[in-house]
All heavy atoms as a GROMACS GRO file, in nm:
protein
  617
    1MET      N    1   0.417  -1.344   1.181
    1MET     CA    2   0.544  -1.284   1.149
    1MET      C    3   0.654  -1.354   1.229
    1MET      O    4   0.630  -1.404   1.336
    1MET     CB    5   0.544  -1.136   1.186
    1MET     CG    6   0.458  -1.050   1.100
    1MET     SD    7   0.540  -1.022   0.946
    1MET     CE    8   0.435  -0.901   0.880
    2THR      N    9   0.772  -1.348   1.176
    2THR     CA   10   0.884  -1.408   1.245
    2THR      C   11   0.952  -1.304   1.332
    2THR      O   12   0.939  -1.184   1.310
    2THR     CB   13   0.987  -1.466   1.147
    2THR    OG1   14   1.030  -1.361   1.062
    2THR    CG2   15   0.928  -1.578   1.064
    3ASP      N   16   1.023  -1.352   1.429
    3ASP     CA   17   1.099  -1.264   1.518
    3ASP      C   18   1.219  -1.210   1.441
    3ASP      O   19   1.301  -1.288   1.391
    3ASP     CB   20   1.144  -1.345   1.641
    3ASP     CG   21   1.219  -1.261   1.742
    3ASP    OD1   22   1.260  -1.148   1.709
    3ASP    OD2   23   1.237  -1.310   1.855
    4PRO      N   24   1.232  -1.076   1.429
    4PRO     CA   25   1.341  -1.020   1.349
    4PRO      C   26   1.480  -1.051   1.404
    4PRO      O   27   1.580  -1.032   1.333
    4PRO     CB   28   1.315  -0.870   1.351
    4PRO     CG   29   1.208  -0.845   1.448
    4PRO     CD   30   1.146  -0.977   1.485
    5THR      N   31   1.490  -1.098   1.527
    5THR     CA   32   1.622  -1.129   1.584
    5THR      C   33   1.668  -1.270   1.548
    5THR      O   34   1.784  -1.303   1.568
    5THR     CB   35   1.620  -1.112   1.737
    5THR    OG1   36   1.524  -1.203   1.792
    5THR    CG2   37   1.586  -0.970   1.776
    6LEU      N   38   1.580  -1.351   1.494
    6LEU     CA   39   1.616  -1.488   1.458
    6LEU      C   40   1.680  -1.491   1.320
    6LEU      O   41   1.643  -1.416   1.231
    6LEU     CB   42   1.491  -1.578   1.458
    6LEU     CG   43   1.419  -1.592   1.592
    6LEU    CD1   44   1.292  -1.673   1.575
    6LEU    CD2   45   1.511  -1.658   1.695
    7PRO      N   46   1.778  -1.580   1.300
    7PRO     CA   47   1.848  -1.586   1.170
    7PRO      C   48   1.754  -1.614   1.053
    7PRO      O   49   1.772  -1.562   0.945
    7PRO     CB   50   1.949  -1.700   1.186
    7PRO     CG   51   1.948  -1.738   1.328
    7PRO     CD   52   1.830  -1.675   1.396
    8GLU      N   53   1.650  -1.696   1.074
    8GLU     CA   54   1.560  -1.730   0.963
    8GLU      C   55   1.469  -1.612   0.926
    8GLU      O   56   1.397  -1.617   0.828
    8GLU     CB   57   1.476  -1.854   0.994
    8GLU     CG   58   1.378  -1.839   1.107
    8GLU     CD   59   1.434  -1.880   1.243
    8GLU    OE1   60   1.555  -1.898   1.255
    8GLU    OE2   61   1.353  -1.892   1.336
    9SER      N   62   1.474  -1.504   1.004
    9SER     CA   63   1.391  -1.388   0.972
    9SER      C   64   1.456  -1.296   0.869
    9SER      O   65   1.392  -1.203   0.822
    9SER     CB   66   1.358  -1.310   1.099
    9SER     OG   67   1.474  -1.246   1.148
   10GLN      N   68   1.583  -1.322   0.835
   10GLN     CA   69   1.648  -1.239   0.734
   10GLN      C   70   1.580  -1.262   0.600
   10GLN      O   71   1.551  -1.375   0.562
   10GLN     CB   72   1.796  -1.272   0.724
   10GLN     CG   73   1.874  -1.227   0.845
   10GLN     CD   74   2.023  -1.251   0.826
   10GLN    OE1   75   2.066  -1.315   0.733
   10GLN    NE2   76   2.101  -1.198   0.919
   11ARG      N   77   1.556  -1.154   0.530
   11ARG     CA   78   1.485  -1.163   0.403
   11ARG      C   79   1.583  -1.193   0.291
   11ARG      O   80   1.652  -1.105   0.242
   11ARG     CB   81   1.409  -1.034   0.377
   11ARG     CG   82   1.299  -1.014   0.480
   11ARG     CD   83   1.216  -0.892   0.448
   11ARG     NE   84   1.110  -0.880   0.544
   11ARG     CZ   85   1.106  -0.788   0.640
   11ARG    NH1   86   1.202  -0.698   0.649
   11ARG    NH2   87   1.007  -0.785   0.724
   12THR      N   88   1.587  -1.320   0.252
   12THR     CA   89   1.681  -1.362   0.149
   12THR      C   90   1.609  -1.406   0.022
   12THR      O   91   1.673  -1.434  -0.079
   12THR     CB   92   1.767  -1.479   0.199
   12THR    OG1   93   1.681  -1.588   0.236
   12THR    CG2   94   1.850  -1.438   0.318
   13LYS      N   95   1.478  -1.410   0.025
   13LYS     CA   96   1.400  -1.453  -0.092
   13LYS      C   97   1.338  -1.330  -0.156
   13LYS      O   98   1.294  -1.237  -0.090
   13LYS     CB   99   1.288  -1.550  -0.052
   13LYS     CG  100   1.336  -1.670   0.026
   13LYS     CD  101   1.432  -1.753  -0.055
   13LYS     CE  102   1.478  -1.874   0.025
   13LYS     NZ  103   1.600  -1.932  -0.023
   14GLN      N  104   1.333  -1.332  -0.289
   14GLN     CA  105   1.282  -1.218  -0.363
   14GLN      C  106   1.171  -1.262  -0.456
   14GLN      O  107   1.175  -1.370  -0.514
   14GLN     CB  108   1.396  -1.154  -0.443
   14GLN     CG  109   1.357  -1.027  -0.514
   14GLN     CD  110   1.476  -0.968  -0.589
   14GLN    OE1  111   1.560  -1.040  -0.641
   14GLN    NE2  112   1.482  -0.837  -0.593
   15VAL      N  113   1.072  -1.175  -0.471
   15VAL     CA  114   0.963  -1.198  -0.564
   15VAL      C  115   0.958  -1.081  -0.660
   15VAL      O  116   0.964  -0.966  -0.618
   15VAL     CB  117   0.828  -1.209  -0.488
   15VAL    CG1  118   0.712  -1.221  -0.584
   15VAL    CG2  119   0.831  -1.326  -0.390
   16LYS      N  120   0.948  -1.111  -0.786
   16LYS     CA  121   0.941  -1.004  -0.887
   16LYS      C  122   0.796  -0.989  -0.932
   16LYS      O  123   0.728  -1.087  -0.960
   16LYS     CB  124   1.029  -1.040  -1.007
   16LYS     CG  125   1.033  -0.933  -1.111
   16LYS     CD  126   1.131  -0.969  -1.222
   16LYS     CE  127   1.133  -0.859  -1.326
   16LYS     NZ  128   1.228  -0.889  -1.432
   17VAL      N  129   0.752  -0.864  -0.939
   17VAL     CA  130   0.616  -0.834  -0.982
   17VAL      C  131   0.623  -0.737  -1.099
   17VAL      O  132   0.693  -0.637  -1.092
   17VAL     CB  133   0.535  -0.770  -0.866
   17VAL    CG1  134   0.395  -0.735  -0.912
   17VAL    CG2  135   0.531  -0.862  -0.746
   18ASN      N  136   0.551  -0.767  -1.204
   18ASN     CA  137   0.546  -0.677  -1.319
   18ASN      C  138   0.412  -0.605  -1.323
   18ASN      O  139   0.307  -0.669  -1.308
   18ASN     CB  140   0.566  -0.755  -1.450
   18ASN     CG  141   0.704  -0.812  -1.460
   18ASN    OD1  142   0.802  -0.745  -1.436
   18ASN    ND2  143   0.713  -0.940  -1.495
   19PHE      N  144   0.416  -0.475  -1.342
   19PHE     CA  145   0.297  -0.393  -1.353
   19PHE      C  146   0.296  -0.324  -1.489
   19PHE      O  147   0.402  -0.294  -1.544
   19PHE     CB  148   0.297  -0.281  -1.247
   19PHE     CG  149   0.280  -0.328  -1.106
   19PHE    CD1  150   0.384  -0.316  -1.015
   19PHE    CD2  151   0.161  -0.380  -1.061
   19PHE    CE1  152   0.370  -0.356  -0.884
   19PHE    CE2  153   0.145  -0.421  -0.930
   19PHE     CZ  154   0.249  -0.409  -0.841
   20ASN      N  155   0.177  -0.294  -1.540
   20ASN     CA  156   0.172  -0.204  -1.655
   20ASN      C  157   0.182  -0.061  -1.601
   20ASN      O  158   0.187  -0.041  -1.479
   20ASN     CB  159   0.047  -0.227  -1.740
   20ASN     CG  160  -0.082  -0.196  -1.667
   20ASN    OD1  161  -0.089  -0.107  -1.582
   20ASN    ND2  162  -0.186  -0.270  -1.701
   21GLU      N  163   0.188   0.037  -1.688
   21GLU     CA  164   0.210   0.176  -1.645
   21GLU      C  165   0.101   0.225  -1.550
   21GLU      O  166   0.130   0.285  -1.447
   21GLU     CB  167   0.216   0.267  -1.769
   21GLU     CG  168   0.264   0.407  -1.738
   21GLU     CD  169   0.411   0.414  -1.698
   21GLU    OE1  170   0.489   0.326  -1.736
   21GLU    OE2  171   0.448   0.509  -1.626
   22PHE      N  172  -0.024   0.196  -1.583
   22PHE     CA  173  -0.136   0.239  -1.498
   22PHE      C  174  -0.126   0.175  -1.360
   22PHE      O  175  -0.138   0.242  -1.257
   22PHE     CB  176  -0.270   0.205  -1.563
   22PHE     CG  177  -0.387   0.232  -1.473
   22PHE    CD1  178  -0.434   0.362  -1.456
   22PHE    CD2  179  -0.448   0.130  -1.403
   22PHE    CE1  180  -0.541   0.388  -1.371
   22PHE    CE2  181  -0.555   0.155  -1.319
   22PHE     CZ  182  -0.601   0.285  -1.302
   23GLU      N  183  -0.106   0.044  -1.356
   23GLU     CA  184  -0.096  -0.027  -1.228
   23GLU      C  185   0.020   0.026  -1.144
   23GLU      O  186   0.004   0.046  -1.023
   23GLU     CB  187  -0.075  -0.178  -1.253
   23GLU     CG  188  -0.193  -0.246  -1.317
   23GLU     CD  189  -0.160  -0.384  -1.369
   23GLU    OE1  190  -0.040  -0.412  -1.397
   23GLU    OE2  191  -0.253  -0.465  -1.383
   24PHE      N  192   0.132   0.050  -1.208
   24PHE     CA  193   0.250   0.099  -1.137
   24PHE      C  194   0.223   0.237  -1.075
   24PHE      O  195   0.257   0.262  -0.960
   24PHE     CB  196   0.369   0.105  -1.232
   24PHE     CG  197   0.499   0.141  -1.165
   24PHE    CD1  198   0.562   0.051  -1.081
   24PHE    CD2  199   0.557   0.264  -1.187
   24PHE    CE1  200   0.681   0.084  -1.019
   24PHE    CE2  201   0.677   0.298  -1.125
   24PHE     CZ  202   0.739   0.207  -1.041
   25ASN      N  203   0.160   0.324  -1.152
   25ASN     CA  204   0.127   0.458  -1.100
   25ASN      C  205   0.030   0.451  -0.984
   25ASN      O  206   0.046   0.521  -0.883
   25ASN     CB  207   0.072   0.546  -1.212
   25ASN     CG  208   0.178   0.583  -1.313
   25ASN    OD1  209   0.297   0.583  -1.283
   25ASN    ND2  210   0.136   0.611  -1.435
   26GLU      N  211  -0.072   0.366  -0.996
   26GLU     CA  212  -0.169   0.350  -0.888
   26GLU      C  213  -0.102   0.291  -0.764
   26GLU      O  214  -0.128   0.334  -0.651
   26GLU     CB  215  -0.287   0.263  -0.932
   26GLU     CG  216  -0.374   0.327  -1.036
   26GLU     CD  217  -0.434   0.458  -0.990
   26GLU    OE1  218  -0.501   0.459  -0.885
   26GLU    OE2  219  -0.416   0.560  -1.058
   27PHE      N  220  -0.018   0.192  -0.784
   27PHE     CA  221   0.055   0.131  -0.673
   27PHE      C  222   0.141   0.235  -0.601
   27PHE      O  223   0.139   0.244  -0.478
   27PHE     CB  224   0.142   0.016  -0.726
   27PHE     CG  225   0.227  -0.050  -0.621
   27PHE    CD1  226   0.170  -0.114  -0.514
   27PHE    CD2  227   0.365  -0.047  -0.632
   27PHE    CE1  228   0.250  -0.175  -0.416
   27PHE    CE2  229   0.444  -0.108  -0.536
   27PHE     CZ  230   0.386  -0.172  -0.429
   28ASN      N  231   0.212   0.316  -0.677
   28ASN     CA  232   0.295   0.421  -0.617
   28ASN      C  233   0.212   0.522  -0.538
   28ASN      O  234   0.256   0.569  -0.433
   28ASN     CB  235   0.379   0.492  -0.723
   28ASN     CG  236   0.501   0.412  -0.760
   28ASN    OD1  237   0.553   0.334  -0.681
   28ASN    ND2  238   0.547   0.430  -0.882
   29LYS      N  239   0.092   0.555  -0.586
   29LYS     CA  240   0.005   0.647  -0.512
   29LYS      C  241  -0.033   0.588  -0.377
   29LYS      O  242  -0.031   0.658  -0.275
   29LYS     CB  243  -0.122   0.677  -0.592
   29LYS     CG  244  -0.103   0.765  -0.712
   29LYS     CD  245  -0.236   0.782  -0.784
   29LYS     CE  246  -0.220   0.838  -0.921
   29LYS     NZ  247  -0.350   0.843  -0.993
   30ILE      N  248  -0.068   0.461  -0.378
   30ILE     CA  249  -0.109   0.396  -0.252
   30ILE      C  250   0.009   0.385  -0.157
   30ILE      O  251  -0.004   0.411  -0.038
   30ILE     CB  252  -0.170   0.257  -0.282
   30ILE    CG1  253  -0.299   0.272  -0.361
   30ILE    CG2  254  -0.194   0.180  -0.153
   30ILE    CD1  255  -0.352   0.142  -0.417
   31VAL      N  256   0.124   0.347  -0.210
   31VAL     CA  257   0.244   0.336  -0.126
   31VAL      C  258   0.278   0.471  -0.065
   31VAL      O  259   0.306   0.483   0.054
   31VAL     CB  260   0.364   0.280  -0.206
   31VAL    CG1  261   0.493   0.291  -0.127
   31VAL    CG2  262   0.338   0.134  -0.245
   32SER      N  263   0.271   0.575  -0.146
   32SER     CA  264   0.301   0.710  -0.098
   32SER      C  265   0.202   0.752   0.011
   32SER      O  266   0.241   0.808   0.114
   32SER     CB  267   0.295   0.808  -0.214
   32SER     OG  268   0.319   0.938  -0.170
   33ALA      N  269   0.076   0.724  -0.010
   33ALA     CA  270  -0.026   0.760   0.089
   33ALA      C  271  -0.010   0.683   0.219
   33ALA      O  272  -0.050   0.731   0.326
   33ALA     CB  273  -0.166   0.736   0.032
   34SER      N  274   0.050   0.565   0.211
   34SER     CA  275   0.069   0.483   0.332
   34SER      C  276   0.197   0.519   0.407
   34SER      O  277   0.224   0.462   0.512
   34SER     CB  278   0.070   0.335   0.296
   34SER     OG  279   0.187   0.302   0.225
   35HIS      N  280   0.276   0.612   0.350
   35HIS     CA  281   0.403   0.653   0.412
   35HIS      C  282   0.492   0.533   0.436
   35HIS      O  283   0.549   0.515   0.543
   35HIS     CB  284   0.380   0.731   0.542
   35HIS     CG  285   0.293   0.850   0.524
   35HIS    ND1  286   0.334   0.962   0.454
   35HIS    CD2  287   0.166   0.874   0.562
   35HIS    CE1  288   0.237   1.050   0.454
   35HIS    NE2  289   0.134   1.001   0.517
   36SER      N  290   0.502   0.450   0.334
   36SER     CA  291   0.579   0.327   0.343
   36SER      C  292   0.668   0.316   0.220
   36SER      O  293   0.677   0.407   0.140
   36SER     CB  294   0.482   0.208   0.351
   36SER     OG  295   0.551   0.089   0.372
   37ASP      N  296   0.735   0.203   0.208
   37ASP     CA  297   0.809   0.173   0.087
   37ASP      C  298   0.739   0.057   0.017
   37ASP      O  299   0.653  -0.009   0.076
   37ASP     CB  300   0.955   0.140   0.119
   37ASP     CG  301   0.968   0.020   0.211
   37ASP    OD1  302   0.962  -0.094   0.160
   37ASP    OD2  303   0.981   0.040   0.333
   38ARG      N  304   0.773   0.031  -0.106
   38ARG     CA  305   0.703  -0.070  -0.185
   38ARG      C  306   0.711  -0.210  -0.123
   38ARG      O  307   0.611  -0.281  -0.114
   38ARG     CB  308   0.759  -0.074  -0.327
   38ARG     CG  309   0.731   0.051  -0.405
   38ARG     CD  310   0.795   0.042  -0.542
   38ARG     NE  311   0.789   0.169  -0.610
   38ARG     CZ  312   0.882   0.215  -0.691
   38ARG    NH1  313   0.989   0.143  -0.715
   38ARG    NH2  314   0.868   0.330  -0.748
   39SER      N  315   0.830  -0.249  -0.081
   39SER     CA  316   0.847  -0.384  -0.025
   39SER      C  317   0.765  -0.403   0.102
   39SER      O  318   0.695  -0.503   0.118
   39SER     CB  319   0.994  -0.412   0.004
   39SER     OG  320   1.069  -0.410  -0.113
   40SER      N  321   0.775  -0.307   0.192
   40SER     CA  322   0.700  -0.316   0.318
   40SER      C  323   0.551  -0.317   0.291
   40SER      O  324   0.475  -0.391   0.354
   40SER     CB  325   0.734  -0.199   0.410
   40SER     OG  326   0.869  -0.206   0.447
   41PHE      N  327   0.509  -0.233   0.196
   41PHE     CA  328   0.366  -0.228   0.164
   41PHE      C  329   0.318  -0.364   0.113
   41PHE      O  330   0.213  -0.412   0.156
   41PHE     CB  331   0.338  -0.119   0.060
   41PHE     CG  332   0.192  -0.107   0.030
   41PHE    CD1  333   0.110  -0.030   0.112
   41PHE    CD2  334   0.137  -0.173  -0.078
   41PHE    CE1  335  -0.025  -0.021   0.087
   41PHE    CE2  336   0.001  -0.164  -0.104
   41PHE     CZ  337  -0.080  -0.087  -0.022
   42LEU      N  338   0.392  -0.426   0.023
   42LEU     CA  339   0.351  -0.557  -0.028
   42LEU      C  340   0.350  -0.664   0.080
   42LEU      O  341   0.261  -0.749   0.084
   42LEU     CB  342   0.439  -0.599  -0.146
   42LEU     CG  343   0.414  -0.522  -0.275
   42LEU    CD1  344   0.517  -0.562  -0.380
   42LEU    CD2  345   0.274  -0.546  -0.327
   43ARG      N  346   0.451  -0.661   0.169
   43ARG     CA  347   0.451  -0.758   0.279
   43ARG      C  348   0.329  -0.736   0.368
   43ARG      O  349   0.262  -0.831   0.408
   43ARG     CB  350   0.579  -0.745   0.362
   43ARG     CG  351   0.695  -0.822   0.306
   43ARG     CD  352   0.811  -0.831   0.405
   43ARG     NE  353   0.864  -0.701   0.442
   43ARG     CZ  354   0.954  -0.634   0.371
   43ARG    NH1  355   1.000  -0.684   0.258
   43ARG    NH2  356   0.998  -0.517   0.411
   44ASN      N  357   0.300  -0.611   0.400
   44ASN     CA  358   0.183  -0.582   0.483
   44ASN      C  359   0.055  -0.622   0.413
   44ASN      O  360  -0.039  -0.672   0.476
   44ASN     CB  361   0.178  -0.433   0.520
   44ASN     CG  362   0.279  -0.396   0.624
   44ASN    OD1  363   0.316  -0.479   0.707
   44ASN    ND2  364   0.325  -0.273   0.621
   45LEU      N  365   0.048  -0.600   0.282
   45LEU     CA  366  -0.069  -0.639   0.206
   45LEU      C  367  -0.091  -0.789   0.216
   45LEU      O  368  -0.203  -0.836   0.235
   45LEU     CB  369  -0.051  -0.598   0.060
   45LEU     CG  370  -0.165  -0.630  -0.036
   45LEU    CD1  371  -0.290  -0.554   0.006
   45LEU    CD2  372  -0.125  -0.591  -0.176
   46PHE      N  373   0.016  -0.863   0.208
   46PHE     CA  374   0.007  -1.009   0.214
   46PHE      C  375  -0.030  -1.058   0.354
   46PHE      O  376  -0.118  -1.142   0.370
   46PHE     CB  377   0.141  -1.070   0.171
   46PHE     CG  378   0.140  -1.219   0.167
   46PHE    CD1  379   0.076  -1.286   0.063
   46PHE    CD2  380   0.204  -1.292   0.265
   46PHE    CE1  381   0.075  -1.424   0.059
   46PHE    CE2  382   0.203  -1.430   0.261
   46PHE     CZ  383   0.139  -1.496   0.158
   47PHE      N  384   0.034  -1.004   0.456
   47PHE     CA  385   0.015  -1.056   0.591
   47PHE      C  386  -0.098  -0.988   0.668
   47PHE      O  387  -0.146  -1.042   0.767
   47PHE     CB  388   0.144  -1.043   0.673
   47PHE     CG  389   0.250  -1.139   0.626
   47PHE    CD1  390   0.362  -1.094   0.560
   47PHE    CD2  391   0.236  -1.275   0.646
   47PHE    CE1  392   0.460  -1.182   0.516
   47PHE    CE2  393   0.332  -1.365   0.603
   47PHE     CZ  394   0.444  -1.318   0.537
   48LYS      N  395  -0.139  -0.870   0.626
   48LYS     CA  396  -0.242  -0.797   0.700
   48LYS      C  397  -0.354  -0.753   0.606
   48LYS      O  398  -0.400  -0.640   0.609
   48LYS     CB  399  -0.180  -0.675   0.767
   48LYS     CG  400  -0.073  -0.710   0.867
   48LYS     CD  401  -0.016  -0.585   0.928
   48LYS     CE  402   0.093  -0.620   1.027
   48LYS     NZ  403   0.149  -0.500   1.088
   49TRP      N  404  -0.401  -0.844   0.524
   49TRP     CA  405  -0.499  -0.812   0.421
   49TRP      C  406  -0.625  -0.747   0.478
   49TRP      O  407  -0.671  -0.644   0.427
   49TRP     CB  408  -0.534  -0.938   0.344
   49TRP     CG  409  -0.644  -0.917   0.244
   49TRP    CD1  410  -0.768  -0.968   0.249
   49TRP    CD2  411  -0.638  -0.837   0.126
   49TRP    NE1  412  -0.841  -0.926   0.141
   49TRP    CE2  413  -0.763  -0.844   0.064
   49TRP    CE3  414  -0.539  -0.759   0.067
   49TRP    CZ2  415  -0.792  -0.778  -0.055
   49TRP    CZ3  416  -0.569  -0.692  -0.051
   49TRP    CH2  417  -0.693  -0.703  -0.110
   50ASN      N  418  -0.682  -0.801   0.582
   50ASN     CA  419  -0.806  -0.746   0.638
   50ASN      C  420  -0.787  -0.603   0.689
   50ASN      O  421  -0.871  -0.516   0.665
   50ASN     CB  422  -0.861  -0.834   0.750
   50ASN     CG  423  -0.916  -0.965   0.698
   50ASN    OD1  424  -0.962  -0.972   0.584
   50ASN    ND2  425  -0.910  -1.068   0.779
   51ASP      N  426  -0.677  -0.578   0.758
   51ASP     CA  427  -0.650  -0.442   0.807
   51ASP      C  428  -0.632  -0.345   0.691
   51ASP      O  429  -0.680  -0.232   0.695
   51ASP     CB  430  -0.524  -0.440   0.895
   51ASP     CG  431  -0.542  -0.516   1.024
   51ASP    OD1  432  -0.658  -0.540   1.064
   51ASP    OD2  433  -0.440  -0.551   1.086
   52LEU      N  434  -0.564  -0.389   0.586
   52LEU     CA  435  -0.540  -0.301   0.472
   52LEU      C  436  -0.667  -0.274   0.393
   52LEU      O  437  -0.683  -0.166   0.337
   52LEU     CB  438  -0.431  -0.358   0.382
   52LEU     CG  439  -0.291  -0.338   0.437
   52LEU    CD1  440  -0.191  -0.418   0.357
   52LEU    CD2  441  -0.253  -0.192   0.436
   53GLN      N  442  -0.759  -0.369   0.391
   53GLN     CA  443  -0.887  -0.344   0.324
   53GLN      C  444  -0.959  -0.228   0.393
   53GLN      O  445  -1.014  -0.141   0.326
   53GLN     CB  446  -0.976  -0.468   0.328
   53GLN     CG  447  -0.942  -0.569   0.221
   53GLN     CD  448  -1.037  -0.686   0.225
   53GLN    OE1  449  -1.064  -0.743   0.332
   53GLN    NE2  450  -1.088  -0.723   0.111
   54LYS      N  451  -0.956  -0.225   0.524
   54LYS     CA  452  -1.018  -0.116   0.599
   54LYS      C  453  -0.946   0.015   0.570
   54LYS      O  454  -1.008   0.119   0.550
   54LYS     CB  455  -1.015  -0.145   0.749
   54LYS     CG  456  -1.100  -0.263   0.789
   54LYS     CD  457  -1.081  -0.295   0.936
   54LYS     CE  458  -1.141  -0.430   0.969
   54LYS     NZ  459  -1.106  -0.472   1.103
   55TYR      N  460  -0.814   0.011   0.565
   55TYR     CA  461  -0.734   0.132   0.540
   55TYR      C  462  -0.762   0.187   0.401
   55TYR      O  463  -0.784   0.307   0.385
   55TYR     CB  464  -0.585   0.100   0.554
   55TYR     CG  465  -0.495   0.213   0.512
   55TYR    CD1  466  -0.474   0.322   0.597
   55TYR    CD2  467  -0.434   0.214   0.387
   55TYR    CE1  468  -0.393   0.428   0.558
   55TYR    CE2  469  -0.353   0.318   0.349
   55TYR     CZ  470  -0.333   0.425   0.433
   55TYR     OH  471  -0.254   0.529   0.395
   56THR      N  472  -0.762   0.100   0.300
   56THR     CA  473  -0.783   0.149   0.164
   56THR      C  474  -0.925   0.200   0.146
   56THR      O  475  -0.948   0.296   0.073
   56THR     CB  476  -0.752   0.041   0.058
   56THR    OG1  477  -0.827  -0.077   0.085
   56THR    CG2  478  -0.604   0.008   0.055
   57SER      N  479  -1.020   0.140   0.215
   57SER     CA  480  -1.157   0.189   0.209
   57SER      C  481  -1.165   0.329   0.268
   57SER      O  482  -1.227   0.418   0.211
   57SER     CB  483  -1.249   0.094   0.286
   57SER     OG  484  -1.378   0.146   0.292
   58THR      N  485  -1.099   0.351   0.380
   58THR     CA  486  -1.095   0.483   0.443
   58THR      C  487  -1.022   0.582   0.353
   58THR      O  488  -1.065   0.696   0.338
   58THR     CB  489  -1.024   0.474   0.580
   58THR    OG1  490  -1.094   0.379   0.661
   58THR    CG2  491  -1.020   0.607   0.651
   59LEU      N  492  -0.914   0.538   0.292
   59LEU     CA  493  -0.838   0.622   0.202
   59LEU      C  494  -0.922   0.663   0.081
   59LEU      O  495  -0.923   0.780   0.042
   59LEU     CB  496  -0.712   0.549   0.156
   59LEU     CG  497  -0.619   0.622   0.059
   59LEU    CD1  498  -0.565   0.750   0.122
   59LEU    CD2  499  -0.505   0.531   0.019
   60GLU      N  500  -0.996   0.569   0.024
   60GLU     CA  501  -1.082   0.600  -0.090
   60GLU      C  502  -1.187   0.704  -0.052
   60GLU      O  503  -1.215   0.796  -0.129
   60GLU     CB  504  -1.150   0.473  -0.142
   60GLU     CG  505  -1.057   0.381  -0.218
   60GLU     CD  506  -1.124   0.251  -0.258
   60GLU    OE1  507  -1.242   0.229  -0.222
   60GLU    OE2  508  -1.056   0.169  -0.322
   61GLU      N  509  -1.245   0.690   0.065
   61GLU     CA  510  -1.344   0.787   0.112
   61GLU      C  511  -1.283   0.925   0.128
   61GLU      O  512  -1.342   1.026   0.091
   61GLU     CB  513  -1.408   0.740   0.243
   61GLU     CG  514  -1.504   0.624   0.227
   61GLU     CD  515  -1.620   0.657   0.134
   61GLU    OE1  516  -1.679   0.766   0.146
   61GLU    OE2  517  -1.651   0.573   0.048
   62ALA      N  518  -1.163   0.931   0.183
   62ALA     CA  519  -1.094   1.059   0.201
   62ALA      C  520  -1.066   1.124   0.067
   62ALA      O  521  -1.081   1.246   0.051
   62ALA     CB  522  -0.966   1.039   0.281
   63ILE      N  523  -1.025   1.044  -0.030
   63ILE     CA  524  -0.997   1.097  -0.164
   63ILE      C  525  -1.125   1.150  -0.227
   63ILE      O  526  -1.126   1.258  -0.287
   63ILE     CB  527  -0.930   0.989  -0.252
   63ILE    CG1  528  -0.789   0.960  -0.201
   63ILE    CG2  529  -0.929   1.030  -0.399
   63ILE    CD1  530  -0.724   0.839  -0.264
   64LYS      N  531  -1.235   1.076  -0.214
   64LYS     CA  532  -1.362   1.120  -0.269
   64LYS      C  533  -1.406   1.253  -0.207
   64LYS      O  534  -1.452   1.343  -0.276
   64LYS     CB  535  -1.470   1.014  -0.247
   64LYS     CG  536  -1.458   0.894  -0.336
   64LYS     CD  537  -1.564   0.792  -0.304
   64LYS     CE  538  -1.544   0.663  -0.380
   64LYS     NZ  539  -1.641   0.559  -0.342
   65LYS      N  540  -1.391   1.264  -0.075
   65LYS     CA  541  -1.428   1.388  -0.006
   65LYS      C  542  -1.341   1.504  -0.053
   65LYS      O  543  -1.391   1.615  -0.074
   65LYS     CB  544  -1.416   1.371   0.146
   65LYS     CG  545  -1.526   1.286   0.206
   65LYS     CD  546  -1.508   1.273   0.355
   65LYS     CE  547  -1.611   1.179   0.414
   65LYS     NZ  548  -1.592   1.159   0.558
   66ALA      N  549  -1.213   1.480  -0.067
   66ALA     CA  550  -1.122   1.586  -0.112
   66ALA      C  551  -1.157   1.631  -0.254
   66ALA      O  552  -1.162   1.750  -0.282
   66ALA     CB  553  -0.976   1.539  -0.106
   67LYS      N  554  -1.184   1.535  -0.342
   67LYS     CA  555  -1.221   1.568  -0.479
   67LYS      C  556  -1.352   1.646  -0.482
   67LYS      O  557  -1.367   1.741  -0.558
   67LYS     CB  558  -1.232   1.440  -0.564
   67LYS     CG  559  -1.098   1.382  -0.602
   67LYS     CD  560  -1.116   1.261  -0.691
   67LYS     CE  561  -0.982   1.202  -0.733
   67LYS     NZ  562  -0.998   1.084  -0.817
   68SER      N  563  -1.446   1.604  -0.399
   68SER     CA  564  -1.575   1.673  -0.392
   68SER      C  565  -1.556   1.817  -0.346
   68SER      O  566  -1.618   1.909  -0.401
   68SER     CB  567  -1.669   1.597  -0.297
   68SER     OG  568  -1.789   1.666  -0.283
   69SER      N  569  -1.472   1.837  -0.246
   69SER     CA  570  -1.445   1.972  -0.196
   69SER      C  571  -1.382   2.059  -0.305
   69SER      O  572  -1.415   2.176  -0.320
   69SER     CB  573  -1.353   1.967  -0.075
   69SER     OG  574  -1.417   1.902   0.031
   70ILE      N  575  -1.289   2.000  -0.380
   70ILE     CA  576  -1.223   2.074  -0.488
   70ILE      C  577  -1.326   2.110  -0.596
   70ILE      O  578  -1.326   2.223  -0.646
   70ILE     CB  579  -1.107   1.992  -0.547
   70ILE    CG1  580  -0.994   1.982  -0.444
   70ILE    CG2  581  -1.057   2.054  -0.678
   70ILE    CD1  582  -0.886   1.884  -0.480
   71ASP      N  583  -1.413   2.015  -0.629
   71ASP     CA  584  -1.516   2.042  -0.730
   71ASP      C  585  -1.610   2.153  -0.685
   71ASP      O  586  -1.653   2.236  -0.766
   71ASP     CB  587  -1.597   1.915  -0.760
   71ASP     CG  588  -1.516   1.810  -0.835
   71ASP    OD1  589  -1.411   1.847  -0.892
   71ASP    OD2  590  -1.558   1.693  -0.836
   72GLU      N  591  -1.643   2.157  -0.557
   72GLU     CA  592  -1.731   2.262  -0.505
   72GLU      C  593  -1.666   2.399  -0.515
   72GLU      O  594  -1.732   2.499  -0.542
   72GLU     CB  595  -1.768   2.234  -0.360
   72GLU     CG  596  -1.866   2.119  -0.344
   72GLU     CD  597  -1.893   2.086  -0.198
   72GLU    OE1  598  -1.858   2.166  -0.109
   72GLU    OE2  599  -1.950   1.978  -0.174
   73ILE      N  600  -1.535   2.406  -0.495
   73ILE     CA  601  -1.463   2.533  -0.503
   73ILE      C  602  -1.465   2.585  -0.645
   73ILE      O  603  -1.482   2.704  -0.668
   73ILE     CB  604  -1.317   2.517  -0.453
   73ILE    CG1  605  -1.317   2.489  -0.302
   73ILE    CG2  606  -1.235   2.639  -0.486
   73ILE    CD1  607  -1.183   2.448  -0.247
   74HIS      N  608  -1.450   2.494  -0.741
   74HIS     CA  609  -1.449   2.535  -0.883
   74HIS      C  610  -1.590   2.552  -0.928
   74HIS      O  611  -1.636   2.606  -1.010
   74HIS     CB  612  -1.377   2.431  -0.969
   74HIS     CG  613  -1.230   2.430  -0.943
   74HIS    ND1  614  -1.170   2.338  -0.862
   74HIS    CD2  615  -1.131   2.512  -0.985
   74HIS    CE1  616  -1.040   2.362  -0.857
   74HIS    NE2  617  -1.013   2.468  -0.929
   0.00000   0.00000   0.00000
């Protein structure tokens, strides 16, 4: 990562990503669960891929456990 106090650290470049409806909804769920915004999440995904793989794996397990608990109640 660059030092945010340096002039070259200003974010002046933009990347456009197109999602279909399903992808967009899934992306928003993950962003919401990470308590982040879309841009920060994508930057973190790019620069911290290994850490995010661990996070999403943990998140998936938590979701499975929650769903299982809900199914048991019903």
